[in-house]
C-alpha positions as CSV (number, residue, x, y, z in Angstrom):
1,X,6.2,-39.9,9.5
2,X,2.7,-39.5,8.8
3,X,1.6,-36.9,6.0
4,X,-1.4,-35.2,7.0
5,X,-3.9,-35.1,4.1
6,X,-7.1,-33.0,2.8
7,X,-10.0,-34.0,0.1
8,X,-9.3,-33.0,-3.5
9,X,-11.1,-29.6,-3.2
10,X,-12.8,-29.9,-6.4
11,X,-13.8,-33.6,-5.8
12,X,-15.1,-32.4,-2.3
13,X,-16.7,-29.4,-3.7
14,X,-18.4,-31.3,-7.0
15,X,-19.9,-33.8,-3.7
16,X,-21.3,-30.8,-1.9
17,X,-22.7,-28.3,-4.4
18,X,-22.4,-30.1,-7.2
19,X,-25.3,-27.9,-9.3
20,X,-23.8,-24.4,-8.3
21,X,-21.9,-22.5,-10.7
22,X,-18.4,-22.4,-10.3
23,X,-17.5,-20.6,-13.2
24,X,-18.7,-18.3,-15.7
25,X,-17.1,-16.7,-18.8
26,X,-18.5,-14.5,-21.3
27,X,-21.8,-15.5,-21.0
28,X,-21.0,-19.5,-20.7
29,X,-21.3,-21.0,-16.9
30,X,-20.4,-24.0,-15.6
31,X,-21.2,-25.5,-12.5
32,X,-18.7,-27.7,-10.2
33,X,-20.1,-30.7,-11.4
34,X,-19.6,-29.9,-14.9
35,X,-16.2,-28.4,-13.4
36,X,-14.7,-31.7,-12.3
37,X,-16.3,-33.8,-15.0
38,X,-13.7,-31.4,-17.2
39,X,-10.4,-31.8,-15.5
40,X,-10.6,-35.7,-15.2
41,X,-11.1,-35.5,-19.4
42,X,-8.0,-33.5,-19.4
43,X,-6.3,-35.6,-16.7
44,X,-6.7,-38.6,-18.6
45,X,-5.6,-36.7,-21.8
46,X,-2.4,-35.5,-20.0
47,X,-1.7,-38.7,-18.8
48,X,-2.2,-40.6,-22.0
49,X,0.8,-37.9,-23.1
50,X,3.2,-39.5,-20.2
51,X,2.8,-36.7,-17.7
52,X,3.1,-38.9,-14.2
53,X,2.5,-38.2,-10.6
54,X,6.0,-36.1,-9.2
55,X,6.6,-34.5,-12.7
56,X,6.9,-30.7,-13.0
57,X,4.8,-29.3,-15.7
58,X,5.1,-25.6,-17.6
59,X,1.4,-24.4,-18.0
60,X,1.5,-21.4,-20.5
61,X,-2.3,-20.4,-21.5
62,X,-4.9,-17.2,-21.0
63,X,-7.7,-16.5,-18.8
64,X,-10.0,-19.2,-20.0
65,X,-12.5,-21.7,-18.8
66,X,-9.9,-24.7,-20.5
67,X,-7.2,-23.1,-18.0
68,X,-9.4,-23.7,-14.9
69,X,-10.0,-26.9,-16.0
70,X,-6.3,-27.7,-16.6
71,X,-4.5,-26.7,-13.5
72,X,-7.6,-28.9,-11.5
73,X,-6.6,-31.9,-14.0
74,X,-2.8,-31.3,-13.1
75,X,-3.4,-31.4,-9.2
76,X,-5.4,-34.3,-9.9
77,X,-2.6,-36.0,-11.4
78,X,-0.2,-35.4,-8.5
79,X,2.2,-32.7,-10.3
80,X,3.8,-29.6,-9.3
81,X,2.6,-26.9,-11.6
82,X,5.0,-24.5,-13.1
83,X,3.0,-20.9,-13.8
84,X,4.6,-19.6,-16.6
85,X,3.8,-15.4,-17.1
86,X,2.9,-15.0,-20.6
87,X,4.4,-11.8,-20.6
88,X,7.9,-13.4,-20.5
89,X,10.1,-13.5,-23.8
90,X,10.8,-17.2,-25.0
91,X,14.1,-17.1,-23.1
92,X,12.7,-16.2,-19.8
93,X,10.3,-19.0,-19.7
94,X,13.3,-21.4,-21.0
95,X,15.1,-20.1,-17.8
96,X,12.4,-21.5,-16.0
97,X,11.0,-24.4,-17.2
98,X,15.4,-25.4,-17.4
99,X,15.6,-24.1,-13.3
100,X,12.6,-26.0,-12.2
101,X,13.6,-29.2,-13.7
102,X,10.1,-28.9,-16.1
103,X,9.6,-31.9,-18.2
104,X,6.4,-31.2,-19.9
105,X,5.4,-27.7,-21.1
106,X,1.6,-27.2,-21.9
107,X,0.7,-24.2,-23.8
108,X,-2.0,-22.8,-26.0
109,X,-1.5,-22.3,-30.0
110,X,-1.9,-18.5,-29.2
111,X,1.7,-18.7,-27.7
112,X,3.5,-21.2,-30.1
113,X,5.7,-18.1,-31.1
114,X,7.3,-18.3,-27.9
115,X,8.8,-22.2,-28.4
116,X,10.9,-20.4,-31.3
117,X,12.8,-18.2,-29.3
118,X,13.6,-21.0,-26.8
119,X,16.4,-23.6,-27.2
120,X,15.1,-26.0,-25.1
121,X,16.5,-29.5,-24.4
122,X,14.8,-32.4,-25.8
123,X,13.5,-33.5,-22.8
124,X,11.0,-31.2,-22.6
125,X,8.3,-32.3,-24.5
126,X,5.5,-29.9,-25.4
127,X,2.2,-30.3,-25.6
128,X,-0.5,-28.0,-27.5
129,X,-3.4,-27.7,-25.5
130,X,-5.5,-27.0,-28.4
131,X,-4.8,-29.8,-30.4
132,X,-5.8,-32.0,-27.5
133,X,-9.4,-34.1,-27.3
134,X,-9.7,-34.8,-24.0
135,X,-13.2,-35.7,-24.8
136,X,-11.4,-38.9,-26.4
137,X,-9.0,-39.5,-23.1
138,X,-8.2,-42.8,-21.1
139,X,-9.2,-43.4,-17.8
140,X,-6.4,-42.1,-15.6
141,X,-5.3,-42.4,-11.3
142,X,-7.1,-39.3,-9.9
143,X,-5.8,-38.2,-6.4
144,X,-8.9,-38.5,-4.4
145,X,-6.4,-36.8,-1.5
146,X,-3.9,-33.9,-1.5
147,X,-0.9,-34.4,0.7
148,X,-0.8,-31.1,2.9
149,X,2.8,-30.1,2.9
150,X,3.4,-31.4,-1.1
151,X,3.9,-28.3,-3.5
152,X,0.7,-27.4,-5.8
153,X,2.2,-24.7,-7.9
154,X,5.2,-23.2,-8.7
155,X,5.7,-19.5,-9.2
156,X,9.1,-17.0,-10.3
157,X,9.3,-14.4,-8.3
158,X,9.7,-11.1,-11.0
159,X,13.4,-11.0,-9.6
160,X,14.1,-7.5,-9.1
161,X,17.3,-8.6,-8.6
162,X,19.5,-11.4,-9.7
163,X,17.6,-14.4,-11.6
164,X,13.8,-14.7,-10.6
165,X,13.8,-17.5,-7.9
166,X,11.0,-20.4,-7.9
167,X,8.8,-20.2,-4.6
168,X,7.3,-23.1,-3.4
169,X,3.7,-22.9,-2.8
170,X,2.0,-25.9,-1.1
171,X,-1.3,-26.9,-1.1
172,X,-1.5,-26.6,2.8
173,X,-0.4,-22.7,1.4
174,X,-3.3,-22.2,-0.4
175,X,-5.9,-23.5,2.0
176,X,-4.2,-21.0,5.2
177,X,-4.6,-18.2,2.5
178,X,-8.2,-19.1,1.4
179,X,-8.9,-19.3,5.6
180,X,-7.3,-16.5,6.1
181,X,-8.7,-14.4,3.8
182,X,-12.5,-15.8,4.4
183,X,-12.1,-15.2,8.2
184,X,-11.5,-11.5,7.4
185,X,-13.8,-10.6,4.3
186,X,-16.7,-13.4,5.1
187,X,-18.5,-15.3,3.2
188,X,-22.2,-14.9,1.8
189,X,-24.6,-16.8,-0.2
190,X,-24.5,-14.5,-3.3
191,X,-20.7,-14.2,-3.3
192,X,-18.9,-14.4,-6.7
193,X,-15.4,-13.3,-7.6
194,X,-14.7,-11.2,-10.4
195,X,-11.0,-12.5,-12.1
196,X,-9.4,-10.0,-14.7
197,X,-5.7,-10.5,-13.1
198,X,-3.5,-13.2,-14.9
199,X,-4.2,-16.5,-13.1
200,X,-0.2,-17.4,-14.0
201,X,-0.3,-14.7,-10.7
202,X,-0.7,-15.6,-7.2
203,X,-3.7,-13.0,-7.0
204,X,-5.3,-14.7,-9.5
205,X,-4.4,-18.0,-8.9
206,X,-6.1,-17.3,-5.7
207,X,-8.9,-16.6,-6.8
208,X,-9.5,-20.2,-8.4
209,X,-8.2,-21.9,-5.6
210,X,-11.1,-19.8,-3.1
211,X,-13.9,-20.7,-5.5
212,X,-13.7,-24.8,-5.0
213,X,-13.3,-24.4,-1.2
214,X,-15.7,-21.7,-0.5
215,X,-18.0,-22.7,-3.0
216,X,-18.9,-19.7,-5.3
217,X,-18.4,-19.1,-8.7
218,X,-15.4,-16.9,-10.1
219,X,-16.3,-14.7,-13.0
220,X,-13.4,-15.5,-15.2
221,X,-12.3,-12.4,-17.9
222,X,-9.6,-12.6,-20.5
223,X,-8.4,-9.3,-19.4
224,X,-8.4,-6.1,-17.8
225,X,-11.6,-3.8,-19.8
226,X,-12.6,-1.0,-17.3
227,X,-16.0,-0.5,-19.2
228,X,-17.2,-4.9,-19.6
229,X,-15.8,-4.9,-14.9
230,X,-17.8,-1.9,-14.6
231,X,-21.0,-3.7,-16.2
232,X,-20.4,-6.8,-14.1
233,X,-20.4,-5.1,-11.1
234,X,-23.4,-2.8,-12.0
235,X,-25.3,-5.5,-13.8
236,X,-24.0,-9.2,-12.9
237,X,-24.4,-9.7,-9.4
238,X,-20.2,-9.7,-9.1
239,X,-19.6,-9.3,-4.9
240,X,-15.7,-8.8,-5.1
241,X,-12.9,-8.0,-7.3
242,X,-9.2,-8.0,-6.8
243,X,-7.2,-4.6,-8.2
244,X,-4.1,-3.1,-8.3
245,X,-4.0,0.8,-8.0
246,X,-4.0,1.9,-11.5
247,X,-6.8,-0.7,-12.5
248,X,-8.8,0.5,-9.4
249,X,-7.8,4.3,-11.0
250,X,-9.4,3.1,-14.4
251,X,-12.6,1.9,-12.8
252,X,-13.6,5.2,-10.9
253,X,-12.6,7.2,-14.1
254,X,-15.1,5.0,-16.2
255,X,-17.7,4.7,-13.8
256,X,-18.5,8.6,-13.8
257,X,-21.3,9.8,-11.8
258,X,-22.7,6.1,-11.3
259,X,-23.1,3.6,-8.0
260,X,-22.2,0.4,-7.5
261,X,-24.8,-1.5,-6.1
262,X,-25.2,-2.5,-2.6
263,X,-24.7,-6.1,-3.2
264,X,-20.9,-5.3,-4.0
265,X,-18.3,-5.3,-1.2
266,X,-15.1,-5.8,-1.6
267,X,-12.8,-3.8,-3.9
268,X,-9.6,-5.8,-2.4
269,X,-6.6,-3.6,-2.9
270,X,-2.7,-4.9,-3.6
271,X,-0.1,-4.2,-5.2
272,X,1.5,-1.8,-3.3
273,X,0.6,1.7,-1.2
274,X,-2.3,3.9,-3.2
275,X,-2.4,7.1,-2.8
276,X,-4.7,8.4,-0.3
277,X,-6.3,10.8,-3.4
278,X,-7.8,7.7,-5.1
279,X,-8.8,5.9,-1.7
280,X,-11.0,9.1,-0.9
281,X,-12.6,9.6,-4.1
282,X,-13.7,6.0,-3.5
283,X,-14.6,6.6,0.0
284,X,-17.3,9.0,-1.3
285,X,-18.7,7.0,-3.6
286,X,-19.1,4.5,-0.8
287,X,-16.5,1.9,-2.4
288,X,-15.9,-0.3,-0.2
289,X,-11.6,-0.8,-0.6
290,X,-9.9,-3.4,1.4
291,X,-6.2,-2.3,0.9
292,X,-4.3,-5.4,0.9
293,X,-0.7,-6.5,1.6
294,X,0.7,-9.8,0.1
295,X,3.4,-11.7,-2.1
296,X,3.9,-14.9,-4.3
297,X,6.1,-15.7,-1.1
298,X,2.7,-15.8,1.3
299,X,0.5,-17.3,-1.0
300,X,-1.3,-14.0,-1.6
301,X,-2.6,-11.4,1.0
302,X,-1.0,-11.6,4.3
303,X,-2.3,-8.2,5.7
304,X,-5.8,-6.2,5.0
305,X,-7.5,-3.4,6.2
306,X,-10.9,-3.9,7.4
307,X,-13.8,-1.5,6.4
308,X,-14.4,-0.3,9.3
309,X,-10.9,1.3,9.6
310,X,-10.6,2.4,6.1
311,X,-11.4,6.0,7.2
312,X,-9.3,6.5,10.0
313,X,-6.3,4.5,8.9
314,X,-6.3,5.5,5.4
315,X,-3.1,4.6,3.7
316,X,-2.6,1.3,6.0
317,X,-2.5,-2.2,4.8
318,X,-4.3,-3.1,7.8
319,X,-3.4,-6.3,10.4
320,X,-1.7,-9.5,9.9
321,X,-4.8,-12.1,8.7
322,X,-6.1,-14.4,11.4
323,X,-3.7,-16.7,11.2
324,X,-0.5,-14.8,10.7
325,X,1.8,-12.5,12.2
326,X,4.4,-9.9,11.6
327,X,6.7,-7.4,13.2
328,X,9.0,-4.8,11.7
329,X,13.0,-5.0,12.0
330,X,15.5,-2.9,12.5
331,X,19.4,-3.5,12.5
332,X,18.7,-6.4,14.0
333,X,15.9,-5.8,16.5
334,X,12.2,-5.3,16.6
335,X,11.6,-1.5,16.0
336,X,9.3,0.3,17.7
337,X,6.0,2.0,16.3
338,X,6.1,4.6,13.6
339,X,9.7,3.0,13.0
340,X,10.5,2.0,9.6
341,X,12.3,-0.8,9.2
342,X,12.1,-4.4,7.1
343,X,8.5,-6.0,7.3
344,X,8.7,-9.8,8.5
345,X,5.9,-12.3,8.6
346,X,4.9,-15.8,9.8
347,X,2.0,-18.1,9.0
348,X,0.8,-21.2,7.7
349,X,0.1,-19.5,4.0
350,X,3.9,-18.9,4.4
351,X,6.1,-20.8,1.7
352,X,8.9,-22.9,2.9
353,X,11.2,-21.8,0.3
354,X,12.8,-21.3,-3.4
355,X,13.2,-24.1,-5.8
356,X,17.1,-24.9,-5.7
357,X,18.3,-22.0,-3.6
358,X,19.3,-23.4,-0.5
359,X,20.9,-19.8,0.1
360,X,18.8,-17.5,-0.9
361,X,16.2,-19.8,1.3
362,X,18.1,-19.5,4.4
363,X,18.5,-15.6,3.9
364,X,14.7,-14.8,3.1
365,X,13.2,-17.6,5.6
366,X,14.6,-17.9,9.4
367,X,12.7,-20.0,12.2
368,X,9.2,-19.8,10.5
369,X,9.9,-16.4,9.5
370,X,9.7,-14.4,6.0
371,X,11.8,-11.5,5.6
372,X,10.0,-9.4,3.1
373,X,12.7,-6.9,1.4
374,X,10.0,-4.5,2.0
375,X,10.3,-1.5,3.8
376,X,7.1,-0.4,6.6
377,X,6.2,0.5,9.8
378,X,3.5,-0.2,12.1
379,X,1.2,2.6,14.0
380,X,1.0,2.6,18.3
381,X,-2.2,0.0,17.8
382,X,-0.5,-2.3,15.0
383,X,-1.8,-1.1,11.7
384,X,0.8,-1.8,9.0
385,X,1.8,0.8,6.7
386,X,3.7,0.0,3.8
387,X,6.5,2.3,2.7
388,X,8.3,0.8,-0.6
389,X,10.4,-1.8,-1.9
390,X,13.7,-1.8,0.0
391,X,15.0,-2.4,-3.5
392,X,13.3,0.9,-4.4
393,X,14.1,3.1,-1.7
394,X,15.7,6.5,-2.6
395,X,18.9,7.4,-0.4
396,X,19.8,10.8,-1.0
397,X,22.4,12.8,0.8
398,X,21.8,9.8,3.6
399,X,17.9,10.8,3.8
400,X,15.9,8.0,2.9
401,X,12.7,8.8,0.5
402,X,10.3,6.7,-0.1
403,X,9.2,7.1,-4.0
404,X,5.6,5.4,-2.7
405,X,5.4,9.0,-1.1
406,X,6.2,11.2,-4.2
407,X,3.7,9.0,-6.2
408,X,1.0,10.1,-3.4
409,X,1.7,14.0,-3.8
410,X,2.1,13.4,-7.6
411,X,-1.2,11.5,-7.7
412,X,-3.3,14.2,-5.8
413,X,-2.7,17.0,-8.3
414,X,-6.2,16.9,-10.0
415,X,-4.1,17.4,-13.5
416,X,-2.7,14.2,-13.1
417,X,-3.4,10.5,-13.8
418,X,-0.6,8.5,-12.1
419,X,2.9,8.8,-11.6
420,X,6.0,7.2,-11.0
421,X,9.5,8.1,-9.1
422,X,12.5,6.3,-9.4
423,X,16.2,6.9,-8.4
424,X,18.6,8.6,-10.4
425,X,22.3,8.6,-9.5
426,X,24.1,12.3,-8.7
427,X,27.4,13.4,-8.1
428,X,26.7,15.5,-4.9
429,X,23.7,13.4,-3.1
430,X,24.2,9.7,-4.2
431,X,20.8,9.6,-5.6
432,X,17.8,12.4,-6.2
433,X,14.7,11.5,-7.0
434,X,13.1,11.9,-10.6
435,X,9.5,11.7,-11.3
436,X,7.5,10.4,-14.3
437,X,3.9,11.7,-15.0
438,X,1.1,10.7,-16.9
439,X,-1.4,13.8,-17.8
440,X,-4.9,13.3,-16.8
441,X,-6.8,13.3,-20.2
442,X,-6.8,16.9,-22.3
443,X,-4.8,18.0,-19.3
444,X,-2.2,21.0,-20.1
445,X,0.8,21.1,-17.1
446,X,4.2,22.4,-16.7
447,X,7.1,20.8,-15.3
448,X,7.3,24.4,-13.6
449,X,3.7,23.9,-11.8
450,X,4.3,20.4,-10.8
451,X,7.7,21.9,-8.7
452,X,5.6,24.1,-7.1
453,X,2.8,21.9,-6.2
454,X,5.5,19.4,-4.7
455,X,7.2,22.4,-2.8
456,X,3.7,22.7,-1.4
457,X,3.7,18.7,-0.3
458,X,6.9,17.5,0.1
459,X,10.1,18.0,2.3
460,X,12.9,20.1,0.1
461,X,14.9,16.4,-0.3
462,X,12.0,14.6,-1.6
463,X,11.2,17.1,-4.2
464,X,11.7,15.2,-8.0
465,X,14.8,16.9,-9.4
466,X,13.0,16.7,-13.0
467,X,9.5,15.6,-14.5
468,X,9.4,14.3,-17.5
469,X,6.0,13.7,-19.4
470,X,5.2,10.1,-20.5
471,X,1.9,8.3,-21.9
472,X,2.4,5.6,-20.0
473,X,4.2,3.7,-16.7
474,X,5.9,0.5,-16.9
475,X,3.9,-2.3,-15.4
476,X,4.3,-6.1,-14.8
477,X,1.7,-8.7,-15.4
478,X,0.3,-7.9,-12.4
479,X,0.3,-4.4,-12.2
480,X,2.5,-3.0,-10.1
481,X,4.6,-0.7,-11.3
482,X,7.9,-1.4,-12.3
483,X,10.2,1.5,-11.0
484,X,13.3,0.4,-11.9
485,X,12.6,0.6,-15.2
486,X,11.1,4.3,-15.4
487,X,14.4,5.6,-16.0
488,X,14.7,4.0,-19.1
489,X,11.8,6.0,-20.4
490,X,14.1,9.1,-20.9
491,X,15.4,9.1,-24.3
492,X,19.3,9.6,-24.1
């Protein structure tokens, strides 16, 4: 059977626009020709170390230029890149390396401590990137073309239930993710995308893919620092940035009375429903927030709200991107408008399954449709409203309570910086909501005041039965609120 091929993106990009800046990091810039040259050297070095086409290679790196070169170099060699979350423990990484049948682990010296937490098999060869010298590498056979359905990357889902699952992302999935996004957001000559989200995560990696496919600059930041990011938007011509709610919250606070320039055209907001008050405050400042919905299994965003609807459809994640489709399923059939059910999506950016998990793959992927496990509804015009993760749903006395709804109300209180809600076991109702509140700086607030405020804005069964004041909310590496960890904040 003939396999569809496409040119190696970096090779093609370096040929089309060699002198265009593809990467900027701490004042240093690299053109696409230079990125290709660096990637080729790393590929030679890795080839010399024994890495061969078809291998699975674990990559444990921070947001640095070398990390970008290494990712492209591994694509050059035709290996499957297991993107390891640097926040995991060594044990958790060991599970992923073993589960994915990885034969190599490439890591930065900074993460060597993780190795001591692993009992890694002798068959796993470890390469410390900082100790390698790509300048002295030998030539390696480099892929000039990608086979569309070859696995490019493996990313493990956070595993809300059971062990994490390895999501298999093909070159075709990444390509269509980039195409779906650009058909929605457009592309300008001066576009540059700031990446402060981790590149081991799909939101970060997809920016690196878009860069070579579109020919735009990635402004890479090692980590999220609201002051540095606001400076980059205000002074360095950044036009687009990917954020989650907690990041946007901090950016707005640090921005104060200043305004972003006209050239800034997209704040891509993912990672779960955003509180209405936050969106309203962005609207007042003319900040173009594109709410978006996506996940590892959809190779980044699959639904995005176009800016012309951002006011009338405040709170919606929008409509499926051009190549994608979506419906809501309730009790085995398609739900009516405004009826909550499971979000089911389809499109060429949706992966085909999980590594070595036939049962879970068969459950989640049916006839090309992916059953997301998220709860949402479509309004009469087909706009998606993401209500919650099915696993986060609070069922109290038979009533469905969406934590995001409680969080949105709490976040609208002027003295509350952010809030989380989670189910708590209850003898009579089965579950009741508890809330965890981070007060605004210097704010003085009591549980009674918050409960009264909730009483004005929420049905009685949705009002949290208890309010806990906390310093911060537990979030995963991509900034998503981990509701299942909220109850562990209670000091027993």
